[in-house]
N, C-alpha and C positions, 0 to 999 in steps of 0.2 A: 290515577294513572299518570296525570301530569306531574305529581310529586315524585313518582318513581323515575320518570324520564329526567326530571331535574336532578335527582340524586345521581343517576347514571352520567349525566352530562358533567356534573361537578367532579365525579370520580375520574372521568376521562381527562378533564382539564388538569386536575391535580397530577395525574400520571404523566401527561405530556410535559407539564412544567418541570416535574421531577426528572424525567428523562433528559430534557434539554439542559437542565442545571447540572446534572451529573456529567454531561459531555464537556462542560466548561470548568467544573470544580477541580482545583489542583492541577490545571493543565500544564503549569510550569514544572511540576515535579512528578507527574504520572502521565507518560513515561518519565523515568528518572532523569533523563538528559536528552539533548538533541543528538540523534544518531547522525552519522556522516552524510547520509542522503538528505536528511532534513537540513543540515548545515548548508549543503549545496543548493537546496531550494531557496533558502533565505539569502544566500550570497548572490545567486543569479538574479533574484528579484531586486535586491539592493543595487546591483550593477545596472539593471535596466532602469531603475528609478533615478539613479544619479548620472548615468552616462548614455542611456538609450541603447546600450550594447550589452551582450552577455559578457561575462568576465574575461572571455578570450578575445573580446573586441569585435564581435560580429554584430552588425547593426540590426536591431529588432528582428532577430532570427525566427525562422519557422522551427528549426531544430536547434536547440541550445547545445553548444559544445562545452562539456565539462572536462575535468581533469582526466576522467577515466572513460567517458562514453558520451554519446549524443543523448539528449533528453527531449521528450515531447513537451510542447510549450504550455499546455492549458494550465496546469498547476502553477507554473512559474509566473505567468502573466497575472493569474488571479491572486497570487500572493503579494504582488506589488503594492496594492492599496493598503494591505494589512501591515506591511513593513513601513509604509508611509505613516500610518496611524500609530503603530505601537513600537516601531523600531526593530532592531535586530535582537529579538528575544523569542521565547517560546510562543507567546501569543501572536506575535507578528508572523512567525513561520507556520504555526499550526492553525491559525485563524481561518484560512481558506478551506481547510479540510473540515473544520467544525461546521462552517457554512454549508458545504456540500453535503455533510451528514444531515443537517436540517432539511435541505432540499430533497434528499432521499426519502425522508420520512413523509414530507408533503406529497412527493410523487407516488409513494406507496399507497397513501390514503386515496388519492384521486384515481389511480389506475385500478385498484381493487374495487373501489366504489363503481367505477365504470363497468367492471366485469360482473360483480356479484352483489352490489348494493351496499348500503351504509353500515349495516351491522358487521358484516365480514370485514369491511374496510377498517373499521375501528379496531377490531381484533388484530388484523394484520399490521396496522400502524403501531400498536403497542408492542407486538412481537418484535418488530424491527427496532423500535425505540430501545428495547432492553436486550437486543441480540448481542451475544459476545463477539460474533463475527463482525457485525457492523460497528459495535462500540470501539473495537480495537482500531479500525481504520478511519474512524471519524475523530480520533484524538491524537493522531500523528500525521506529519506531513508526508504522507504516502499517496502517490497518484492513483492508487487503487480505489480510494474513496470517491474519486472524481468520475469514475466509470458508471456507477449506479444511477445517478440522476439523469444522465444523458439517455441511458437505456430505458428507464422508467418513463420519462417524459416523451422520448421518441416513440415508444410504443403507445402511450396514452393518446398522443395527437394523431398517430396513424389510425387508431380505432375511431377517434372522433372525426377524422378526415373521411371516413366512409360515408358520413352524412353531410359534412360541411367541408368543401374542397379547401378552404383556406387553412384548415388544420393539417391537411395533407402536405401543403407547402411548408408549414411550420415544422412538421415532423421530419421532412427531408433536410431542412436546415439544421435541426438538432442532431439528427443522426450523423450528418456531415461534421459538425463540430466535435462530436464525441470521439472521432478518430484521433484527435489531438490530445486525448486524455490518458490513455493507457494502451500498451502494445497489443494485448489480447483482443481489444475491440476491433482491430482491423481485420481479424479473421472471423470473429463471431458475428459482427453486424451484417456483412453481406449475406451470409447463409440464413440468418434470422429474418432479414428483410425479404429474401426470396421466399422463405416459408410463409411469412405473413401475406405476401402477394398471392401465393397459390391458394392459401386458405380463404382469402377474401376476394378472389379474382372476379367473381360475378359482380360484386358491389363496386369494385374498382373500375370495371369496364363502363359503368354508367357515367363516369366523368369524361369519357371520350379519350381518344389516343393523344390529342394535342395537349390536354391538361396533364395527363399522366407523363408525357414526355417532358413537359415543363417542370414537373416535380422532380424528375430524375436529373434534369439539367441543374436545378438549384443545388442538389446534393453534390453533383460533380464539380460545380464551381467552388463550393466550399472546400472540397478535398483536393482540388487541383494543386495547391502548394505542397500538400503531403505527397501526392503522386510525383511531383517534380523532385522532392527530396529522396523519394524511394529510388528513382533512377540514378541519383547521385550516390546512393548507398548509405546515407546517414540514418535512414529509418530501419535498415536491416542489420546494422552493426550489433545492436543489443540482442536481437533475435539469434544471431550467430553465436553470441557469447553464451547464451543459455540453451543452446540446441540440445536436442534429445540425446545424441550420442556423437562423438567425434569420429572422423574417418578412421583414425588409428584404433580407437576402441572397437569400432564396428568390425574392422579387419581382424582384430584379436579374437573377438567373439566368434567370428566365422571359423577361424582356425581352431579354436578350442572345441567348437561343436563337431568338427569333422575329424578330431584327433583319433577316434576309435574306429572309424570306418571310412571307406572311400566309395567311389562310384556314384551312380545317378541318384540313389536314395539319399545319400549324405548331402549332395548338392541341392536336392529338392527341399530337404528339411532344414538345412543350415546354410542360408545365404543372407545377403544384406536386407532383402525384402522381408523375409520371415522374421528376422531378428528385430528389425524396426517395427514391424506390425505387432510383434509380441510386446515390445516396450510400450507402444502406444496403448495397446489393450490393457496392460497392467496398470498404467497410469489412469486410464479412464475408469476402470473398475474400482481402483483405490479411492477415487473421488466420491464414490457412493458407499464406501464402507462404513459401517456403524462406528468403527474405531475412530476414523477421521471425523465424522460428523458429530458424534455424541460422546466419545470417550476421551481420546488424547488430542485430537485436532492436529494442527500444524505444530511440529516440535520446535520450530524457530521461536524463541521467546519474544522476538519483535512482532510476531504475527499472532501470538496466542498466549494466554495465561496458562502456565503449567498446571496440569490436572483437570483441564477443561476441554471439552470438545468445541467444535465451531458453533454448535447449537446447544441449547439447554437440554438437560436430561429428559424433561417431560415431553420434549418434541419427538422423542422416539415413538410415543403413542399418537400424538396429534398429527404428526407427519404421515404416519402409516394410515390413519383414518382418512386423512386428506387425499392420499394417493388412491385409496379405494373409491372415494367420492368422485375423483377426477376420472378414473377408469370407467366407472359406471355412468358418469355424465357424458361420456363419448357416445352413448346410445340415445341420449335425450336430444330434444330440439335445439337448445342453445349450446350444442356441443362444441362450437367453434372456439369459445372462450377457454374451455377445458383443453382443447387441442393445442391452442397457442401456448398455454402454460407448460404442457407436456413437451412440446417441441423445444421451448425455451430451456427447460431443465436438461433435456437430452443433448442439446447443442452446447450448453455453457461449459462443460469440461473439456471440449475438444481442443481449444487453443492451448490450454495448460498441458494436456496430454502429449503434446508435441514438444515439450521442453523437459529438461533434466529435472528429475524429482517432482514433476508436475502433478503427480497424483495426490499429493498432500500439501501443495503450495497454496495457502489460504488466499494470498493476494491474487494469483492468477486464476483462482477458481471462484472469485467473489460473485460472478454473475449467476452462480447457482443459488445464491441467497434469496433474491426476490421470489422466484417460483416456489422454493421450499417454504418461505414465509407464508405465502398465500395458501399453499396446500395445508400447512399447519393451522392457519386461521380457519379454513373450511372445516378442519377436524374439530377444533375447539367450538366453533359455532354449532356444529351438529350435536356435540355433547351438551352444550347449553340448552339446546332446543328439545332434548330428550326429556320426556315427562314421567318415565317409569322410575320406580324406586332404585333399581339397579343403575339406570342411567344417571340419576341424580347423585348416587353414591360415588360413581366413577368420576363425575364432574367435580365433586367436592375433593376427591383425592387429587385430581389434576390441579385444582386451585392450590392445594397445600404444596404440591410439588413445584408449582410455579413460584410461590413465595419463597420456598426453601432454595430453589435453584438460583433465582435472581439474587437473593440476599447473599448466598455463598459466593457467587461470582463477583459481586461488588466488593465484598470483603477481601477476596483474593486480589482483585484488581488494584484497589487503593491501599491496602495494608501489606500484603505479602509480596506481591509481584515486584513492586519498585525495589525492594531490598534484595530480592533474589536475582533479578535480571539486569542489575546495574552494568555488568561487564558488557553485555550485548548492546547496551545503549551508549557505550564509550563514555561512561561517567568519569568526571575528573578534569576534563579539558577546560571547561568554563572557569572553574575556580583557579586553575593553574595559570591560564593565559591572562585572566583579569588581574591576578597578582603581578605577573610579569609586566603588564601594562602600567600598573601603579608605580613601578620602580624603574621603568624603561629609561627615563632621562638620566639615570645615574650610571649608565653603561654605554660603552662604545660599540661592543659587539655582543650579540645574543645568539646562542646556539640552541636550536630546538631538536630534540630527538624526533625523527620522522619515520621510525620503523615500527613503533607500537601501533599507531594508526597515522595516516597522513596528517601532519600537523599544519601544513600551509593553509588549507581552507578554514580550519578552525581559528588560526591566527588572524586571518583576514576578517573573519566574522566577528570575533569577540573584540578585536582591535577597532572594528568599524573602519577598516583601512580605506583610504581614498582609492576608489577603483580606477579612476583615470591614471593615477600614479602607478597602480599595479599593472595596468595594461601597457604602460611605457616601460616598466622595469622588468617584467617577467620575461625570461628568455628560455624557459623550459624547466622541468623538474627532474631531469636526468642527473643522477649522482656522479659527481666528478671525484675520482680517487685522489686523496690527499689535497683536497681543496684548501685545507688548513692542516697543520700538523695535528694528528689525532682526530681528524674529521673528514669523512667522505660525504659529499652532498652538493647542494647548490645555494646560490646567494640571491637574496632579493634586496635590491638597492645596495647600499654599502654597509649595512648593519646586521641584517637578519639572515642567519644561516640555518638551513634545514637539511637534515641528513642523519648519518649514522655515527654515533660517538664511538670511537675506537678506544679500547682499554689499553692502559689505565686512563680512565676519564678525568682523573685529577689534573692531568697536564693542561687541560683547557682552562682550568680555573685560575686565570691570571687576573691581576687587578684591572678593572675596566671590562672584564668579560663576565657574562651571565650565562649559566648553563642550565638547561632544562633536561633532566635525565629520567628515563623510564625506570620505575622500580622493578619491573619484570625483566627488562632487557639489559639495563645498564648497571644499576646499583644492586647487585646481588649480595653485596656485603655492606650494609649500612655503617659498619664500623669505620669505614674510610673517613667519615665525618668527625672522628675523634682527632684527626690530623689538624693541628693548629693553623696550618696553611689554608684550610678550607673554611668558608663561611656559609653554613647551611641556613638559608633564608626562609624556606617554606617547604612543607611536606603536604601533599594532597593524599587523603586517605579515602577508601571506599566505605560504604555503609557497614561493611564487616571489619573495618579498620585495617585493611590491607593498604600498604603504601603504593600509590599509583605513580606519582611524580615527585621528584626532588628538585628543588631550585636552589642553586648554590653559586658561589663565586670564590675568587681568591681573596684572602684577607691580607 
């Protein structure tokens, strides 16, 4: 018996080490490049590290001001030590996400063990460890991955706080911190905490009103800066940008719905309330659709590997079994743990359902993953405990499906996906800008195309530009028409131009000028470089050998 336990322990350790290793392996090239939001994370962390301000000059802000929006601070501050250790590169930018992925795995083990014991917790941990949904967001600098640890540990310490009050205070502290991690948390957390309170109200009352009030005060103190920013409007700017439907769209939908009839029935069936309710309902139900969960997943290549669902194929069966176990468990004595998970799953899609395309947005729906994982673990545990021949046969089949599904996903993730998704990760900027930096001193003026994707943040990042200088020099990124002949844009310092190259782009190629042109936007005819007056210095190509950027000057 001891030998069997030792073998199981060794297998578990090997799988854990393998899963953790795969989260670090080829981190600099899978995903294939740093996406714009990742660049922004690194740049903000670098600015805090070197100036104690965000790159817009705000001192240790609660909400960071970026070029396009305000950003929550948790990920940005946690990235600072990684930028300090590793520099402005993929590991420096993505390191904090990898760390939070590790903490998610630990939190899953501890919470599931608290609910259902060690065996189920081991299975749940391994499921999360190799989950496509979790894998994706623990290998990129996306603040989605920061959401899960706060939720898992906040719930864990709430449950422990039912027996030991100090954990209740810790839970309040963690739930408060979580609000600085990801926007959907601010809507999910209050409702889920209310649900937890109602489920365990009898046990909570034993602490007395004073202690419970103190726990609430701890949470309120932690979130008070966030509340202050909310009144200023900085926390709601992003929410308005991704809102479910704009007023103009809503008005058009109402008019369209009433186009064939008038009167009271038309107004009853087609008004802004029924249309919004319909959109929310559609989003909510899509989140539970088999197509999203098991077949196609989020169609955004930055959120999912093409051809994969958010979960593995085999979880169709194990999740279904887990749901049956949970529903039947509501009639048993320890039903409260089952009830908590069911409430968690039902509440998790609500914040995303209130946003545009929220029904299949993997990032905003990430809080569905923990309860689904635990449900699936309960299903697998039940199969493993089955002693009938049929049960063992089904278990063997599930094991084969697990091996096939995980292996297939890893192959697609590390081999196929980087070559297929390069455009969505804005591949090519690093190579181009590092080349420009290597020849920078040879030129008096450098013109960057800023219309393919915003070039300025990538320039600052790969140049490792002095952020104190940037904060003094930057006067805005509004394009000025004819800032230079053949160029609309803005100037940084007295050398770097960012904007739109106007055709014919050859006229910018004067001696002392360096031009970075987009292969898609500007150089639609590469034959221009046959002109002896142009000196083509560098061409950046994609994995499919498409020309992304041309770097040239006048000869």
